[in-house]
C-alpha positions in Angstrom: -17.1 -28.4 -53.9 -15.8 -25.2 -55.7 -17.3 -24.5 -58.8 -15.6 -23.3 -62.1 -17.1 -21.5 -64.6 -15.4 -22.0 -68.3 -16.7 -19.3 -70.7 -16.2 -19.7 -74.2 -17.6 -18.2 -77.1 -17.0 -20.9 -80.1 -19.1 -23.6 -80.9 -16.7 -25.6 -83.2 -14.1 -27.9 -82.3 -10.4 -27.3 -82.9 -7.2 -27.1 -81.0 -8.3 -24.6 -78.4 -11.7 -26.5 -77.6 -9.2 -30.0 -77.0 -7.5 -28.1 -74.4 -10.5 -26.7 -72.6 -12.2 -30.0 -72.5 -9.1 -31.6 -71.5 -8.7 -29.2 -68.2 -12.6 -29.7 -67.7 -12.2 -33.4 -67.6 -9.3 -33.9 -65.4 -10.2 -31.3 -62.4 -9.4 -32.7 -59.2 -12.2 -34.9 -58.1 -14.3 -33.6 -55.0 -12.7 -30.3 -55.1 -13.8 -29.0 -58.2 -16.9 -29.0 -60.2 -17.3 -27.3 -64.2 -20.3 -25.3 -65.9 -19.6 -24.2 -69.4 -21.1 -21.2 -71.0 -20.7 -20.9 -74.8 -22.9 -21.5 -78.1 -24.5 -24.7 -79.0 -22.7 -26.8 -81.4 -20.1 -29.7 -81.6 -18.1 -28.9 -78.7 -21.5 -28.8 -76.7 -21.9 -32.2 -77.9 -18.7 -33.6 -76.6 -19.6 -31.7 -73.6 -22.9 -33.4 -73.3 -21.4 -37.0 -74.0 -19.3 -36.6 -70.7 -22.3 -35.4 -68.7 -20.5 -31.9 -68.4 -23.1 -29.0 -67.3 -23.6 -26.4 -70.2 -25.1 -23.2 -70.1 -26.4 -21.7 -73.6 -24.6 -18.6 -73.9 -24.2 -16.7 -77.3 -21.4 -13.7 -77.7 -21.9 -11.2 -80.4 -18.6 -11.2 -82.4 -17.9 -7.4 -83.0 -14.2 -6.0 -83.9 -12.8 -4.0 -81.5 -11.9 -2.1 -84.7 -13.8 -1.1 -87.6 -13.6 0.9 -91.0 -15.2 3.9 -91.3 -17.8 4.2 -94.6 -15.5 5.1 -97.9 -12.3 4.6 -96.0 -9.7 2.0 -95.3 -8.7 3.8 -92.0 -9.9 1.9 -89.0 -10.9 3.1 -85.9 -12.0 1.7 -82.2 -15.6 0.2 -82.3 -17.2 1.6 -79.3 -20.4 -0.6 -80.0 -17.8 -3.8 -79.4 -17.1 -2.6 -75.8 -20.5 -1.9 -75.0 -21.5 -5.3 -76.3 -19.0 -7.0 -73.7 -20.5 -4.8 -70.6 -23.7 -6.1 -71.8 -22.4 -9.8 -71.8 -20.3 -9.3 -69.0 -23.5 -8.3 -66.6 -25.1 -11.1 -68.1 -22.3 -13.3 -67.2 -22.5 -12.0 -63.8 -26.4 -13.1 -63.3 -25.1 -16.6 -64.1 -22.4 -16.6 -61.8 -24.8 -15.7 -58.7 -27.5 -17.9 -60.3 -25.0 -21.0 -60.4 -23.0 -19.9 -57.1 -19.7 -20.2 -59.0 -16.1 -19.9 -57.3 -13.8 -18.9 -60.5 -14.0 -17.9 -63.9 -11.9 -19.1 -66.6 -11.9 -17.8 -69.9 -10.7 -19.1 -73.6 -10.6 -16.3 -76.1 -10.6 -12.3 -76.6 -14.5 -11.6 -76.1 -14.8 -14.2 -73.1 -11.6 -12.5 -71.7 -13.3 -9.3 -71.6 -16.9 -10.2 -70.5 -15.6 -12.7 -68.1 -13.3 -9.9 -66.2 -16.2 -8.0 -66.0 -18.7 -10.4 -64.6 -15.8 -11.3 -62.3 -15.2 -7.7 -61.2 -19.0 -7.6 -60.4 -19.3 -10.6 -58.3 -16.0 -10.4 -56.7 -14.6 -13.9 -57.7 -11.0 -14.4 -59.3 -10.9 -15.1 -63.0 -8.0 -17.0 -65.0 -7.5 -15.5 -68.8 -5.9 -18.6 -70.7 -4.2 -17.0 -73.7 -4.2 -19.6 -76.7 -3.7 -16.9 -79.3 -1.7 -13.8 -79.8 -3.8 -10.6 -78.5 -3.9 -7.1 -78.8 -1.2 -5.7 -76.3 -3.5 -3.0 -75.3 -5.7 -5.6 -73.8 -2.7 -6.3 -71.2 -2.4 -2.5 -70.2 -6.0 -2.0 -69.2 -7.5 -5.2 -68.5 -5.8 -7.4 -66.0 -7.1 -10.6 -64.5 -6.1 -12.2 -61.5 -4.0 -14.7 -63.4 -2.9 -15.3 -66.9 -2.0 -18.8 -68.5 0.0 -18.8 -71.7 0.4 -21.8 -74.0 4.0 -21.0 -74.8 6.6 -18.7 -73.8 6.6 -17.2 -77.2 3.0 -15.8 -76.8 4.0 -14.7 -73.4 7.0 -12.5 -74.9 4.8 -11.3 -77.1 2.6 -9.7 -74.7 4.9 -8.6 -71.9 8.3 -9.0 -73.5 11.2 -10.4 -71.1 9.4 -9.1 -67.9 6.1 -10.7 -67.5 4.1 -9.8 -64.1 4.0 -12.4 -61.6 0.8 -13.3 -62.0 1.4 -14.6 -65.8 2.5 -18.2 -66.4 3.2 -20.7 -69.2 1.3 -24.0 -68.8 2.0 -26.0 -72.1 -0.7 -27.6 -73.8 -1.0 -31.6 -74.0 -2.8 -34.0 -76.0 -5.4 -36.3 -74.8 -6.5 -38.1 -78.1 -3.9 -40.8 -78.3 -2.6 -42.9 -75.4 1.0 -43.2 -74.7 0.4 -47.1 -75.0 -1.5 -47.0 -78.4 -1.8 -49.9 -80.0 -0.3 -49.2 -83.6 -1.2 -52.5 -85.0 -4.9 -51.7 -84.1 -5.3 -49.0 -86.3 -6.9 -49.9 -89.6 -5.6 -48.9 -93.2 -6.0 -45.4 -94.4 -4.3 -46.1 -97.1 -6.9 -48.0 -98.8 -9.5 -45.9 -97.6 -8.1 -42.8 -99.6 -6.6 -44.8 -102.3 -3.3 -44.3 -101.9 -0.6 -47.1 -102.6 1.8 -48.6 -100.3 4.6 -47.4 -102.2 3.9 -43.9 -102.2 4.9 -41.7 -99.0 2.6 -39.6 -97.4 3.2 -36.2 -96.0 0.3 -34.8 -93.9 -1.0 -32.0 -92.2 -3.8 -32.0 -89.6 -5.7 -28.2 -89.3 -8.3 -26.0 -89.8 -8.9 -24.6 -93.3 -7.7 -21.1 -92.6 -5.2 -18.6 -94.7 -3.3 -18.5 -91.0 -2.5 -22.1 -91.5 -0.5 -21.0 -94.6 -1.8 -24.3 -96.8 -1.1 -22.5 -99.8 2.7 -22.6 -99.2 2.6 -25.7 -98.1 1.2 -26.8 -101.9 3.9 -24.4 -103.6 6.4 -26.6 -101.7 4.6 -29.8 -102.4 5.2 -29.0 -106.5 8.9 -28.7 -105.8 8.7 -32.0 -103.7 7.0 -33.9 -106.5 10.1 -33.3 -108.5 12.1 -35.3 -106.1 9.4 -37.9 -105.1 6.7 -38.0 -108.2 5.0 -40.7 -106.2 4.8 -38.8 -102.8 1.1 -37.5 -101.6 0.1 -34.9 -99.6 -2.8 -35.7 -97.3 -4.7 -32.6 -95.2 -7.4 -33.5 -92.8 -9.4 -30.9 -91.0 -12.3 -28.6 -92.6 -13.0 -24.9 -92.7 -15.0 -23.0 -89.7 -15.8 -19.8 -91.2 -16.6 -17.9 -94.3 -13.0 -17.0 -94.8 -11.9 -20.4 -94.5 -14.3 -21.4 -97.3 -13.0 -18.7 -99.7 -9.6 -20.0 -98.9 -10.7 -23.5 -99.9 -11.5 -22.1 -103.3 -8.2 -20.4 -103.9 -6.4 -23.4 -102.6 -8.5 -25.7 -105.5 -7.5 -23.2 -107.8 -3.9 -23.0 -106.6 -3.8 -27.0 -106.9 -5.2 -27.0 -110.4 -2.7 -24.2 -111.7 0.2 -26.1 -110.4 -1.2 -29.4 -111.7 -0.7 -31.2 -108.4 -4.1 -31.8 -107.6 -3.8 -35.7 -108.3 -1.2 -35.9 -105.8 -3.3 -34.0 -102.7 -6.5 -35.3 -100.9 -8.4 -32.8 -98.7 -10.1 -35.4 -96.3 -12.0 -32.9 -94.2 -12.5 -33.9 -90.4 -11.7 -37.0 -88.9 -12.1 -38.0 -85.2 -9.8 -41.1 -85.9 -6.7 -38.6 -85.6 -4.6 -41.8 -84.1 -5.5 -43.8 -87.8 -4.7 -40.9 -89.8 -1.0 -39.8 -87.9 -0.2 -43.8 -88.0 -0.4 -43.1 -91.8 2.1 -40.2 -92.2 5.9 -40.6 -92.9 6.2 -37.2 -92.2 4.0 -34.3 -90.4 4.3 -30.7 -91.9 3.1 -27.4 -89.9 3.7 -24.3 -91.5 1.0 -22.0 -89.6 1.7 -18.2 -89.1 3.7 -17.8 -85.8 1.7 -20.9 -84.3 1.5 -20.6 -80.7 1.3 -24.4 -79.2 0.0 -26.8 -81.7 -1.9 -29.7 -80.3 -1.8 -31.3 -83.5 1.7 -31.4 -83.6 1.9 -32.7 -80.4 -0.1 -35.7 -81.5 2.1 -36.3 -84.5 5.0 -36.5 -82.3 3.1 -39.0 -79.9 2.5 -41.1 -82.9 6.4 -41.0 -83.7 6.2 -38.6 -86.5 9.2 -36.4 -87.4 7.8 -32.8 -88.0 8.8 -30.1 -90.4 7.7 -26.8 -89.0 8.3 -23.2 -89.5 10.9 -21.5 -86.9 8.5 -18.9 -85.7 5.8 -18.4 -82.7 6.2 -21.5 -80.1 7.3 -23.9 -82.8 10.9 -24.0 -81.5 9.6 -25.0 -77.9 7.9 -28.0 -79.6 10.5 -29.0 -82.0 14.0 -29.5 -81.6 16.1 -28.9 -84.8 17.6 -32.1 -85.9 16.7 -34.0 -83.1 12.9 -34.4 -83.2 12.3 -32.6 -86.4 13.4 -29.7 -88.9 12.5 -26.0 -88.5 12.9 -24.0 -91.5 12.9 -20.1 -92.2 9.5 -18.6 -91.4 7.7 -18.5 -94.8 10.4 -20.0 -97.1 8.6 -22.3 -99.7 12.3 -23.7 -100.8 13.5 -24.7 -97.6 10.2 -26.3 -96.9 10.5 -28.4 -99.5 14.2 -29.2 -99.3 13.5 -30.4 -95.6 10.4 -32.2 -96.5 12.6 -34.2 -99.3 15.5 -35.0 -97.0 13.2 -36.5 -94.6 11.5 -38.7 -97.2 15.1 -39.8 -98.5 16.2 -41.0 -95.4 14.0 -43.5 -93.5 16.6 -43.9 -90.6 16.5 -40.3 -90.1 12.4 -40.2 -90.1 12.4 -43.2 -87.6 15.0 -41.9 -85.2 13.4 -38.2 -84.9 10.2 -40.1 -84.7 11.5 -41.7 -81.7 12.8 -38.9 -80.1 9.8 -36.6 -80.6 7.3 -39.1 -79.2 9.8 -39.4 -75.8 9.9 -35.6 -76.0 5.9 -35.4 -76.2 5.6 -37.6 -73.5 7.8 -36.5 -70.9 7.7 -32.5 -71.4 3.9 -32.0 -72.7 2.3 -35.0 -70.8 -1.0 -34.8 -69.7 0.1 -35.2 -66.2 1.7 -32.3 -66.2 -0.8 -30.0 -67.8 -3.4 -31.3 -64.9 -1.2 -31.0 -62.1 -0.1 -27.2 -63.1 -4.0 -26.4 -64.0 -5.2 -27.7 -60.7 -2.6 -26.0 -58.5 -3.6 -22.8 -60.6 -6.9 -23.0 -59.2 -5.8 -24.2 -55.6 -3.7 -21.0 -55.4 -7.0 -19.0 -56.1 -10.0 -20.7 -54.6 
């Protein structure tokens, strides 16, 4: 059996961790085995529940650029690269100790340190690119294979001429089965005190400025003018200090807009099927989203999606068929799209059905698993 070392720098659980976990859980039995090197935290707890071997490994989160004292000018930080070399040496030791045959990395720090370890030990490495990276990274650091989660992210890296070693493997969702029994879900409305006559617009994302929840709240003020009874339900939590500060700003914004009674921040939930089943419309307004697993989950649950026309969102949402795409950053257009769907139950239903069929066909678990395993077979 060939052993794959999955290296990850984050301890929390978000969309990237879901993708990593899905790949590990569906390695071809008898052919590939997994070992995960990452910090302790909720992600490790999930690994332990599935009896997936884990090695505690902490990364130093140092910026590749730093600000000079007394100046706003940012320069290259040599200590960050030195730290990656040290981490690469530590990982190379783990590779030899655990007889690893291939390395699979999923974040910037792990890409650099993992590549150093791979070159020292002479084994292949796969970079899985989930977010937009520094273009400089691709110019000087080239792994054996690069997997992008969307064509938008690959175009950002290489333009219209990607190298042969680059490919796109779309994310999948693995929390909700294609044959989910909707009638089995409990009443989330009662839990949050949202009356049956109040339409719910929802979003599932971490609390971070890149998610542009503030723009959604500003649009929500306009939505309420047409639908005073509508309720906005957010699922997710902050993972960083920046996120905590952003949540404070969002609270102040809600109070200034006088919309706090029509908005609920419910925190992290594991019962995403229950939550999505309650939404009438799903919203995602993230800055240049790469390929949102939460949007895929909403589609599988038959929910029409309103999204920003940027990043990988147009690869997910077919405008006027499975949802509505609006001009990136345009609050008025976002509000108009939400109101249009709330006004038209038949349109919501038809878009939801079309979105579910598209998600199960184009972004299926089988497609994802077969492509990931085929990639490994090419290399080891």
